[in-house]
C-alpha positions as CSV (number, residue, x, y, z in Angstrom):
1,M,152.6,-28.0,-55.7
2,I,151.3,-29.3,-58.9
3,K,147.6,-29.9,-59.3
4,R,146.6,-32.6,-61.7
5,I,143.4,-32.4,-63.7
6,F,142.3,-35.6,-65.4
7,F,140.3,-35.4,-68.5
8,F,138.5,-38.6,-69.5
9,A,137.3,-39.6,-73.1
10,F,134.9,-42.6,-73.5
11,L,135.3,-44.3,-76.7
12,I,132.8,-46.3,-78.7
13,I,134.7,-46.1,-82.0
14,P,137.2,-48.6,-83.3
15,Y,140.5,-48.5,-81.6
16,L,142.7,-48.3,-84.7
17,F,141.8,-44.6,-85.1
18,L,143.1,-43.7,-81.6
19,Q,146.6,-42.7,-80.3
20,A,146.8,-44.4,-76.8
21,S,149.0,-46.7,-74.9
22,I,146.1,-48.9,-74.0
23,V,144.0,-50.4,-76.7
24,V,141.1,-52.8,-77.0
25,L,141.7,-55.4,-79.8
26,N,138.4,-57.3,-80.2
27,G,135.7,-54.8,-80.7
28,L,133.8,-52.4,-78.7
29,T,130.3,-54.1,-79.1
30,H,129.8,-57.7,-77.8
31,N,126.3,-58.9,-78.8
32,Y,124.7,-62.2,-77.5
33,K,121.5,-64.0,-78.1
34,V,120.7,-65.5,-74.8
35,E,118.2,-67.8,-73.0
36,S,116.9,-67.7,-69.4
37,G,119.2,-69.6,-66.9
38,Q,122.1,-70.1,-69.3
39,V,125.8,-69.0,-68.9
40,Y,127.7,-67.3,-71.7
41,K,131.5,-66.5,-71.8
42,G,133.3,-63.6,-73.3
43,K,136.6,-61.7,-73.2
44,V,138.1,-58.3,-73.7
45,A,141.5,-58.4,-75.3
46,I,143.8,-55.5,-74.3
47,E,147.3,-54.4,-75.4
48,N,149.7,-51.9,-74.0
49,T,151.3,-50.4,-77.0
50,G,153.4,-48.1,-74.9
51,S,157.1,-48.4,-73.7
52,K,156.2,-48.4,-69.9
53,P,154.2,-50.6,-67.7
54,Q,150.5,-49.5,-67.4
55,N,148.0,-50.2,-64.7
56,V,144.4,-50.6,-65.8
57,K,141.1,-51.0,-63.9
58,I,138.0,-52.7,-65.3
59,F,134.5,-52.1,-64.1
60,L,130.9,-52.1,-65.2
61,Q,128.6,-49.1,-65.8
62,D,125.2,-48.3,-67.4
63,F,125.1,-46.5,-70.6
64,T,122.8,-44.5,-72.8
65,Y,123.0,-41.8,-75.5
66,Q,120.8,-39.4,-77.5
67,A,121.0,-37.8,-80.9
68,N,121.9,-34.3,-79.4
69,G,125.3,-35.9,-78.7
70,S,124.8,-36.6,-75.0
71,I,126.3,-39.8,-73.7
72,N,125.6,-40.9,-70.1
73,Y,127.7,-43.3,-68.2
74,T,126.1,-44.0,-64.8
75,E,126.2,-46.5,-61.9
76,P,124.8,-50.0,-62.5
77,H,121.0,-50.3,-61.9
78,T,120.2,-46.7,-63.0
79,N,119.0,-48.3,-66.4
80,E,115.9,-50.5,-66.0
81,K,117.3,-52.6,-68.8
82,T,120.7,-53.2,-67.3
83,N,122.3,-56.6,-67.5
84,S,125.2,-55.5,-65.1
85,D,124.1,-57.8,-62.5
86,W,124.5,-60.7,-64.9
87,I,128.1,-60.0,-65.6
88,K,130.9,-61.2,-63.6
89,L,134.5,-60.1,-64.5
90,N,137.5,-62.4,-63.5
91,T,139.4,-59.3,-62.4
92,N,139.0,-55.6,-61.8
93,Y,142.6,-54.6,-62.0
94,I,145.6,-55.6,-64.1
95,T,149.2,-54.4,-64.9
96,L,150.5,-54.8,-68.4
97,K,154.2,-54.5,-69.2
98,A,155.4,-52.6,-72.2
99,K,154.0,-54.1,-75.4
100,E,152.1,-56.9,-73.4
101,K,148.8,-58.3,-74.5
102,T,146.2,-60.0,-72.1
103,E,142.7,-61.0,-72.0
104,V,140.1,-60.1,-69.3
105,Y,137.3,-62.8,-69.1
106,Y,133.7,-62.3,-68.1
107,E,130.8,-64.6,-67.6
108,I,127.1,-63.7,-68.3
109,T,124.6,-65.6,-66.1
110,V,121.1,-65.0,-67.5
111,P,118.4,-65.0,-64.8
112,N,115.9,-67.9,-64.7
113,Q,113.0,-65.5,-64.8
114,L,112.8,-62.4,-67.0
115,A,109.5,-60.6,-67.2
116,K,110.2,-58.8,-70.7
117,P,111.8,-60.0,-73.9
118,G,114.3,-57.7,-75.5
119,S,117.6,-56.3,-75.3
120,Y,119.5,-55.8,-72.0
121,W,122.9,-54.1,-71.8
122,S,125.6,-52.3,-69.8
123,V,129.2,-51.4,-70.5
124,I,132.5,-52.8,-69.4
125,I,134.9,-49.7,-68.8
126,V,138.6,-50.2,-69.4
127,E,140.4,-47.3,-67.8
128,P,144.2,-46.8,-67.6
129,V,145.3,-45.7,-64.1
130,E,147.7,-42.9,-64.0
131,D,150.2,-42.6,-61.1
132,V,149.9,-39.2,-59.6
133,K,153.2,-38.1,-58.1
134,P,152.8,-34.7,-56.5
135,S,155.9,-32.4,-56.8
136,D,156.8,-29.3,-55.1
137,S,159.3,-28.3,-57.7
138,K,156.8,-26.4,-59.9
139,A,153.8,-24.4,-59.3
140,G,150.7,-24.6,-61.5
141,V,148.4,-27.1,-63.1
142,N,149.4,-30.3,-64.8
143,I,146.7,-31.5,-67.3
144,T,146.6,-35.3,-68.0
145,S,144.3,-36.9,-70.7
146,I,143.2,-40.5,-70.0
147,V,141.4,-42.6,-72.7
148,R,138.7,-44.8,-71.4
149,Y,137.2,-47.6,-73.4
150,A,133.5,-48.7,-73.2
151,I,132.8,-52.0,-74.3
152,Q,129.0,-52.6,-74.9
153,V,127.8,-56.0,-73.8
154,I,124.3,-56.4,-75.3
155,T,122.1,-59.5,-74.5
156,D,119.1,-60.1,-76.6
157,Y,116.7,-62.3,-74.7
158,N,113.8,-64.1,-76.4
159,A,113.9,-61.5,-79.1
160,E,113.4,-63.5,-82.3
161,N,109.9,-62.2,-82.9
162,I,110.4,-58.6,-81.7
163,K,110.5,-55.9,-84.4
164,P,112.3,-52.5,-83.9
165,D,110.2,-49.4,-83.6
166,L,112.2,-46.6,-85.4
167,K,111.0,-43.0,-85.3
168,F,112.3,-40.0,-87.2
169,E,113.0,-37.1,-84.7
170,S,114.4,-34.5,-87.0
171,V,115.9,-33.9,-90.5
172,K,118.1,-30.9,-91.1
173,V,120.9,-29.8,-93.5
174,E,124.0,-28.4,-91.9
175,K,127.4,-27.2,-93.2
176,E,130.3,-29.0,-91.7
177,E,134.0,-28.4,-92.8
178,G,132.7,-26.9,-96.1
179,R,130.4,-29.8,-96.9
180,Q,126.6,-29.9,-96.9
181,V,125.5,-32.8,-94.5
182,L,122.0,-34.1,-94.0
183,K,121.6,-35.1,-90.4
184,I,118.7,-37.5,-89.6
185,A,117.9,-38.1,-86.0
186,I,116.5,-41.5,-85.5
187,S,115.3,-42.9,-82.1
188,N,114.6,-46.6,-81.2
189,K,111.2,-46.7,-79.4
190,G,111.2,-50.5,-79.3
191,D,112.7,-53.1,-77.1
192,I,115.4,-54.7,-79.3
193,Y,118.9,-53.4,-80.3
194,C,119.3,-52.9,-84.0
195,K,121.7,-51.5,-86.6
196,P,119.9,-49.2,-89.0
197,T,121.0,-47.4,-92.1
198,A,119.4,-44.1,-93.2
199,T,118.9,-43.7,-97.0
200,I,117.4,-40.7,-98.8
201,E,116.0,-40.5,-102.4
202,M,116.1,-36.9,-103.7
203,Y,113.8,-35.6,-106.3
204,N,113.9,-32.0,-107.9
205,R,110.6,-30.4,-106.7
206,K,109.9,-28.6,-109.9
207,S,110.7,-31.2,-112.5
208,G,110.2,-34.4,-110.4
209,Q,113.5,-35.8,-111.7
210,K,115.4,-38.1,-109.5
211,I,118.6,-36.6,-108.4
212,G,120.1,-39.6,-106.5
213,T,120.1,-42.0,-103.6
214,F,122.4,-41.4,-100.7
215,S,123.1,-43.5,-97.6
216,S,124.6,-43.1,-94.1
217,L,126.7,-45.9,-92.4
218,A,124.9,-48.4,-90.3
219,M,125.0,-47.6,-86.7
220,G,123.9,-49.6,-83.6
221,L,120.9,-48.2,-81.8
222,L,119.9,-49.4,-78.3
223,P,116.3,-49.3,-77.1
224,Q,115.2,-45.9,-75.9
225,T,118.1,-44.1,-77.4
226,S,118.6,-42.0,-80.5
227,K,121.5,-41.1,-82.9
228,S,122.1,-38.7,-85.6
229,F,122.8,-40.4,-88.9
230,P,124.8,-38.1,-91.1
231,I,124.7,-38.2,-95.1
232,D,127.0,-36.2,-97.2
233,I,125.0,-34.4,-99.8
234,S,127.7,-31.9,-100.8
235,K,127.5,-32.9,-104.5
236,I,123.8,-32.0,-104.6
237,P,123.3,-28.5,-106.2
238,P,121.5,-25.7,-104.3
239,D,117.7,-26.1,-104.9
240,K,114.4,-27.3,-103.4
241,Y,113.8,-31.0,-103.3
242,N,111.1,-33.5,-102.3
243,A,112.7,-36.6,-100.7
244,V,112.0,-39.9,-99.2
245,I,113.9,-41.0,-96.1
246,I,114.1,-44.8,-95.3
247,A,115.5,-46.3,-92.1
248,T,116.3,-50.0,-92.7
249,D,117.8,-52.4,-90.2
250,E,119.9,-55.4,-90.7
251,D,116.7,-57.6,-91.0
252,E,115.3,-55.3,-93.7
253,N,112.5,-53.9,-91.5
254,A,111.9,-50.4,-93.0
255,F,110.5,-47.2,-91.9
256,A,109.8,-44.2,-94.3
257,L,109.3,-40.5,-94.2
258,N,108.4,-37.9,-96.9
259,V,110.0,-34.5,-96.4
260,E,110.8,-31.3,-98.4
261,L,114.4,-30.0,-98.4
262,E,116.1,-27.0,-99.4
263,V,119.8,-27.1,-100.1
264,K,121.4,-23.6,-99.9
265,N,124.6,-22.1,-101.1
266,D,125.8,-21.3,-97.7
C-alpha cells in the first residue's frame, strides 16, 4: 500500500514566481485603515492554471515571523492582536475547473469597542486539496508537494498618530552564492505595521572616504515581529569600514545605528 506524505509550503511572495496549479491573483497583503463598528469588504482572486479540476479549502489562521527565518502559523486566538474573529468568509471550500478563475469574498466587522489602537492581523489560507487514492499495486512512499498561500489581512485601527518603533537586532556580513551580503535584522517593537527599507552608508575606516550608499528592498514588518533585510555589498573591496545604517519606513520615520564592519576575502 502506498503511504502519502504531504509537504506544505506557505507563500508570502508574489505568485508570479511560483509553479503551481492554484495561484492568487490580487496580492498576498491586504491592508485596511479601519474605524470601530464599521464593516469592510474584500476578496481573494484565485485561478486554477492546471488542466484538471482542483478542490481548494479556505480558512483563517494567526501568523507571526522572526528574523531567524521562523514563520509560525497557528490557530486563531493565539495572537493577542488577531483580527480573525472580525473576518467572515463567504465560503470555506471551492472547486475550480481547469483554467477557471473565481473570487472568494470576505467581510471585516470591526468591534465597537477596541482598547488599543494599532494593527490587528491574521491570514487567509488558500490550500489545494489533493485527492488521496490509496493503491495496493505498489509498495513504498509517495511524496506529494502542496503549495499553500497565506494572504495577510492587516487592519490598522485609529493608528494615524502611532509611530513605529524599530530596533536593530544584529548586523552581519555573510557569503551567499559567491556574493557578500550584509544582513540587518530589524524588529518592530511598536503597535503599527510598517514597510521599512534598510540603507547603509559605508566609509573607509582609515581615510574616511565615503565608499557608497546601498539599500535593501522595502519589506512589511508586523508589530512584535522581525525580519532580516539583505543588502548586496559584493562590489565593496575587502577592508575595514565605518558605517551608518538607517531604517526608514514609508512615512519617512527614521532609525539610525553606527557600526564598524569588516569585509573579508572569503
